[in-house]
LUMRO-688505 format. One record per residue: z, x, y of N, C-alpha, C in turn. Coordinates in steps of 0.05 Angstrom, whole numbers, plus 5000, padded with zeros to 4 digits. Atoms other than C-alpha are relative to their C-alpha. Layout:
ZXYZXYZXY...
//
This chain:
502049994977485748694569498050214989500449775002479849164553498150055032502649894970474849564601501150235003499849684984475150194641502349875018498849964980481050354692499449725022500950124970476949954750499449704992500550245015475549334701502249884999497050035007482349254680501049855024498350094974484849284752499249775019501750214984479448794783501249834986499150215015480448324722503749885009497250054996488448334738500449885024499350024976487848264808498949665008501150304992483247614805500949824982499450235016486147284744503049944998497850045001493347364755501749825022499250174984493946974817501750155028498749844975496647564863498050045023502349934974489747484909501349755009499550244980492047064963499450015023502149964973486747245015498949695015501450274983485246695059502449805003497550134992492546415054501750025019497750054974497546295107503050204985497149805003502646985096502249835011497650104987507346625140501349754980498750225021507546015096501250064972499149915025508046455034502750095010497249754985514946845068501149695002498750185005517046105075501149864977498950085015516545875020501650214971498449805011519346524987503149955000497250044996525646435027501249814997498150215014526545775002500149984976500049945029525245964930503450144998498049855003530446514941502949835005497950124995535346084977501449794976499650185020535145544913501150234978498849825026536246184863502550195009498049874993541746464900500150315009501649714995538047104929500749995024501149864974538147524986497349945013503449974990531747435028499250225009500849695003530948195026497250045008503249974995523948395045499550074965500649945021524248664969499949804984499750345021526147984934497449845014502550225000520647644981498050124996502649845011515848174953499149874979500350095029517048004888498449714997501750295014514547264898498549935019502350094979508747334949498150194979502149805009501447534930500050145021500949874987497048004963497949845026501650134978494347705033497750105016502149894979490048215071497750174976501749845014483948535051500450354997499349784995486149235069502150084978497649985023492049175023499150004978501250075027488648944965498650264995501349815008483649524967501750244998497649835004489450034975501349964980499350125032493549644920499050094982502049965022487649654870499350344995501349755000486250384885502350134986497849945008493150554865500649934968499350035022494050154811497750134978501849865014487550474784500950234987498449765002490951124792502750044976497150025021497550964756498849924972501950095029493150654695498250304991501849735003488851274696502250214992497649745016495851744686500749904983499150045034497851334631498249934983501649915020492351344596499450264997500249765004491652004602502050184989497449855004498852264594501649854982498150205022501151654545498049824987501950075014494351494516500249675006500250324992494950714544497349995008502550084995488750404541499549665013500250194990490849744561502649915024498449974976493449604635503649724986497850085003498449064598502050184982497949795012501849624564501050205009498749804988504050004618503149945010497250004997511650094622501350155025498549894982516450314677500250304996500249754999516251004649497450135013502549854986509251074668500150035031500250014963510050854737501750195014498349764997515951354741498850195002501249785003511951884715496850035025502350004979505751704766501850075030499349934979510751654819501850415015499149764999513952344809498550205008502349764997507252694801499650015029500849974974506352414869501550235028498449894978512352724901499450334993500749735007510453414862497650085007501749904975504053364899500650055024499949874963507153444971499349725012500950194976504752784994502149945019498350094978507952455061502149854981498150195003514252065057498249755003500850334997509651415085497550024984501750065020504651605033501349904972498650095026509551514975500849745001499050215000512550955001498449814998501450235017506150614993499149974975500849995029505050774925501849974990496950125014513050594908498349635009500250334999510349894942498449894983501750065015504149824907501049964969498749985028507650004837501949714993497950315000512349334857498949824993501450215002506848904869498050014974500749965021503549214807500949874981497850175016510148864769499349725001500150264986508848284806497149854987503350125016501248174781499649994978499549955023503048364712501549744990498250155010508747864704498149795008502250294992503647264742498050054968502350015030498247464686501549984978498750055019503447464636501149744995498850294995506846784651497249874999501950155002499846514664498749934971500950015026497346724599501849984972498850035030503246614552500250304988499949765029503347354522502850045001497349935011510947354526501450245012499749914986510847984563502550005024498650044971515448194627500750325008500849814989514448754669502850035025497849954980521249084710499650295005499949794996519249734747502250095024498449974970524449654807502250204997498649735004529250104780499050284994501049755004525650674764498450005023500549894971522250614829501849985020497249984987528850564862500550265004499149785007530551194828498250255022501349854990524751524848499050055026499349964974524651374918502350115013497849844996531551614923499250305005500949715006528452294903497850075026502250024982522552174950501250115034498550044970527552075014500550315003498449705002530652764994498250154999501649815006524453144981498050025017502750074988518752945025500750025028500449994981517053065092499049655013500850154990516152465141497850035020502049874986509552465173499449835027500850184973510852095240500750145020499649754977511052745288497949795022502550034976507852385354498050115004503049855003500852625360499549905030500350104970501252345441500650195018499649774978500252855497502449895017498150084985506352905537499149865028501450144973502252865607497350004992502250015007495952575583498050005027501750054974493752475662499550325008500949714982494453245676498150034982501949905021490153335614497449895015503050114988484852855636499150115025500249784977485253215704497550254998500749705008483353855676497850004992503550005015476553585642498050035032502049964986471453885682497849905008503050254998465253395664501949725003498450304989466152785701499949744980501150255022462652295646502450094973497850005017468452645590502149875017497250044989473652625641500549515004499850284996471351815655500349874974500150125031471251715580503250004993497450035010478251965570501949825018498950204991480451595629499949644991499950285010478650975601501849934970498349945027481851155533502749925012497349984989488751235573499649725005498550294982488550585617499149864972501450275020484750115555501450064979498949985025488350425501497949974974502650035021481950475464499850284982500349645017480551075411496950035006503149884995473751455421498349804988502050205007469750945376499749785013500150274980471950415422499350055023501049784969469150875485497049894998502850144997462650415494497450405006501449734992459951185528499550214981499449785014461751565472497950114985502649945016455251535428497750235006502749694988450551975475501750155017499149794981455152295522503250094988497449795011461652465483499250164977501249895019458252745419498350315002
//
Protein backbone atom coordinates (compact mmCIF):
# COMPACT_ATOMS: atom_id res chain seq x y z
CA UNK A 1 0.00 0.00 0.00
CA UNK A 2 0.98 3.61 -0.43
CA UNK A 3 0.17 6.84 1.33
CA UNK A 4 0.21 8.22 4.83
CA UNK A 5 -0.51 5.98 7.83
CA UNK A 6 -4.01 7.47 7.99
CA UNK A 7 -4.71 6.72 4.30
CA UNK A 8 -3.31 3.19 4.48
CA UNK A 9 -5.33 2.37 7.60
CA UNK A 10 -8.49 3.72 5.96
CA UNK A 11 -7.77 1.68 2.83
CA UNK A 12 -7.13 -1.43 4.91
CA UNK A 13 -10.36 -0.95 6.84
CA UNK A 14 -12.48 -0.48 3.72
CA UNK A 15 -10.77 -2.91 1.35
CA UNK A 16 -10.04 -5.87 3.64
CA UNK A 17 -13.62 -6.81 4.46
CA UNK A 18 -13.15 -6.18 8.20
CA UNK A 19 -15.82 -3.46 8.03
CA UNK A 20 -19.08 -5.14 9.05
CA UNK A 21 -20.90 -2.05 10.29
CA UNK A 22 -24.61 -2.47 9.62
CA UNK A 23 -24.42 -6.26 9.63
CA UNK A 24 -25.71 -8.39 12.49
CA UNK A 25 -23.06 -9.11 15.11
CA UNK A 26 -25.28 -11.87 16.50
CA UNK A 27 -25.34 -13.64 13.13
CA UNK A 28 -21.57 -13.19 12.82
CA UNK A 29 -21.07 -14.88 16.20
CA UNK A 30 -23.21 -17.83 15.15
CA UNK A 31 -21.26 -18.22 11.91
CA UNK A 32 -17.96 -17.97 13.81
CA UNK A 33 -19.07 -20.63 16.31
CA UNK A 34 -20.11 -22.92 13.47
CA UNK A 35 -16.81 -22.42 11.66
CA UNK A 36 -14.82 -23.14 14.83
CA UNK A 37 -16.84 -26.29 15.48
CA UNK A 38 -16.05 -27.55 11.97
CA UNK A 39 -12.37 -26.72 12.56
CA UNK A 40 -12.39 -28.58 15.91
CA UNK A 41 -11.47 -25.37 17.74
CA UNK A 42 -12.91 -24.02 20.97
CA UNK A 43 -15.41 -21.18 20.69
CA UNK A 44 -13.41 -18.85 22.91
CA UNK A 45 -13.75 -15.08 22.56
CA UNK A 46 -10.19 -15.00 21.22
CA UNK A 47 -10.89 -17.56 18.49
CA UNK A 48 -14.23 -16.00 17.60
CA UNK A 49 -12.67 -12.54 17.39
CA UNK A 50 -10.28 -13.79 14.73
CA UNK A 51 -13.25 -14.78 12.58
CA UNK A 52 -15.34 -11.67 13.04
CA UNK A 53 -15.21 -8.19 11.62
CA UNK A 54 -15.89 -4.83 13.26
CA UNK A 55 -19.58 -4.13 13.74
CA UNK A 56 -19.75 -0.76 15.51
CA UNK A 57 -18.74 2.78 14.58
CA UNK A 58 -17.28 3.38 18.03
CA UNK A 59 -15.03 0.33 17.86
CA UNK A 60 -14.05 1.13 14.28
CA UNK A 61 -13.00 4.66 15.22
CA UNK A 62 -11.05 3.52 18.28
CA UNK A 63 -9.29 0.65 16.49
CA UNK A 64 -8.36 2.69 13.43
CA UNK A 65 -6.78 5.32 15.67
CA UNK A 66 -4.74 2.60 17.39
CA UNK A 67 -3.75 1.04 14.03
CA UNK A 68 -2.52 4.45 12.89
CA UNK A 69 -0.40 4.74 16.03
CA UNK A 70 0.99 1.21 15.59
CA UNK A 71 1.91 2.07 12.00
CA UNK A 72 3.46 5.42 12.97
CA UNK A 73 5.54 3.65 15.61
CA UNK A 74 6.70 1.06 13.09
CA UNK A 75 7.53 3.81 10.62
CA UNK A 76 9.45 5.88 13.16
CA UNK A 77 11.33 3.03 14.83
CA UNK A 78 11.69 0.47 12.04
CA UNK A 79 11.32 2.54 8.83
CA UNK A 80 8.19 0.61 7.80
CA UNK A 81 6.38 2.55 5.05
CA UNK A 82 3.81 -0.04 3.99
CA UNK A 83 1.22 -1.31 6.48
CA UNK A 84 1.42 -4.72 4.79
CA UNK A 85 4.98 -5.02 6.12
CA UNK A 86 4.03 -4.70 9.78
CA UNK A 87 5.24 -7.70 11.75
CA UNK A 88 4.59 -9.05 15.22
CA UNK A 89 7.81 -7.46 16.53
CA UNK A 90 6.49 -4.03 15.58
CA UNK A 91 3.22 -4.69 17.38
CA UNK A 92 5.09 -5.97 20.42
CA UNK A 93 7.24 -2.82 20.47
CA UNK A 94 4.11 -0.64 20.33
CA UNK A 95 2.40 -2.49 23.19
CA UNK A 96 5.55 -2.47 25.33
CA UNK A 97 5.80 1.29 24.81
CA UNK A 98 2.27 1.63 26.20
CA UNK A 99 3.27 -0.30 29.33
CA UNK A 100 6.28 2.01 29.71
CA UNK A 101 3.97 5.02 29.41
CA UNK A 102 1.98 3.62 32.34
CA UNK A 103 -1.44 3.49 30.65
CA UNK A 104 -4.24 1.91 32.67
CA UNK A 105 -4.77 -1.81 32.35
CA UNK A 106 -8.15 -1.25 30.70
CA UNK A 107 -6.60 1.06 28.12
CA UNK A 108 -3.84 -1.43 27.44
CA UNK A 109 -6.40 -4.20 26.89
CA UNK A 110 -8.09 -2.07 24.24
CA UNK A 111 -4.73 -1.56 22.53
CA UNK A 112 -4.10 -5.32 22.61
CA UNK A 113 -7.56 -6.09 21.19
CA UNK A 114 -7.07 -3.55 18.41
CA UNK A 115 -3.72 -5.14 17.52
CA UNK A 116 -5.36 -8.57 17.36
CA UNK A 117 -7.99 -7.13 15.00
CA UNK A 118 -5.25 -5.49 12.92
CA UNK A 119 -3.85 -8.94 12.15
CA UNK A 120 -7.36 -10.08 11.15
CA UNK A 121 -7.71 -7.12 8.78
CA UNK A 122 -4.24 -7.69 7.30
CA UNK A 123 -4.94 -11.40 6.76
CA UNK A 124 -8.28 -10.63 5.12
CA UNK A 125 -6.61 -8.07 2.86
CA UNK A 126 -3.80 -10.49 1.95
CA UNK A 127 -6.27 -13.26 1.13
CA UNK A 128 -8.48 -10.94 -0.90
CA UNK A 129 -5.54 -9.61 -2.91
CA UNK A 130 -3.63 -12.89 -3.08
CA UNK A 131 -0.43 -11.34 -1.71
CA UNK A 132 0.80 -14.57 -0.11
CA UNK A 133 1.40 -12.80 3.20
CA UNK A 134 0.11 -13.90 6.59
CA UNK A 135 0.09 -12.18 9.94
CA UNK A 136 0.31 -13.80 13.37
CA UNK A 137 0.54 -11.37 16.26
CA UNK A 138 -1.20 -13.44 18.96
CA UNK A 139 1.85 -14.92 20.69
CA UNK A 140 3.62 -11.59 21.09
CA UNK A 141 0.41 -9.90 22.18
CA UNK A 142 -0.21 -12.62 24.78
CA UNK A 143 3.33 -12.24 26.15
CA UNK A 144 3.04 -8.48 26.49
CA UNK A 145 -0.48 -8.81 27.90
CA UNK A 146 0.92 -11.05 30.65
CA UNK A 147 3.50 -8.36 31.48
CA UNK A 148 0.77 -5.72 31.51
CA UNK A 149 -1.27 -7.72 34.04
CA UNK A 150 1.70 -7.65 36.41
CA UNK A 151 2.77 -4.06 35.86
CA UNK A 152 -0.30 -1.91 35.23
CA UNK A 153 -2.90 -0.72 37.70
CA UNK A 154 -6.49 -1.49 36.91
CA UNK A 155 -8.61 1.64 36.59
CA UNK A 156 -11.78 0.11 37.94
CA UNK A 157 -12.15 1.85 41.28
CA UNK A 158 -15.75 2.79 41.89
CA UNK A 159 -16.54 6.48 41.51
CA UNK A 160 -19.98 6.07 43.09
CA UNK A 161 -20.86 7.93 46.27
CA UNK A 162 -21.40 5.73 49.31
CA UNK A 163 -24.49 7.69 50.35
CA UNK A 164 -25.75 9.72 47.37
CA UNK A 165 -29.00 10.73 49.07
CA UNK A 166 -27.12 12.36 51.94
CA UNK A 167 -25.04 14.28 49.42
CA UNK A 168 -28.17 15.45 47.59
CA UNK A 169 -29.80 16.50 50.88
CA UNK A 170 -26.77 18.63 51.70
CA UNK A 171 -27.13 20.71 48.52
CA UNK A 172 -28.50 24.16 49.48
CA UNK A 173 -29.68 25.35 46.05
CA UNK A 174 -33.08 23.79 45.33
CA UNK A 175 -32.51 23.71 41.55
CA UNK A 176 -29.18 21.91 41.90
CA UNK A 177 -30.74 19.55 44.43
CA UNK A 178 -33.59 18.74 42.01
CA UNK A 179 -31.12 18.07 39.20
CA UNK A 180 -29.07 15.77 41.43
CA UNK A 181 -32.24 13.92 42.52
CA UNK A 182 -33.20 13.42 38.86
CA UNK A 183 -29.76 12.01 38.15
CA UNK A 184 -29.97 9.62 41.10
CA UNK A 185 -33.48 8.35 40.43
CA UNK A 186 -33.35 8.23 36.62
CA UNK A 187 -29.72 7.19 36.32
CA UNK A 188 -29.02 10.09 33.99
CA UNK A 189 -25.75 11.91 33.44
CA UNK A 190 -25.39 15.67 33.76
CA UNK A 191 -25.70 16.17 30.00
CA UNK A 192 -28.95 14.20 30.02
CA UNK A 193 -30.53 16.30 32.75
CA UNK A 194 -32.67 18.77 30.82
CA UNK A 195 -32.32 21.68 33.21
CA UNK A 196 -28.54 21.62 33.26
CA UNK A 197 -27.86 24.03 30.39
CA UNK A 198 -29.27 27.11 32.05
CA UNK A 199 -29.20 26.18 35.71
CA UNK A 200 -26.30 23.87 36.43
CA UNK A 201 -23.50 25.67 34.63
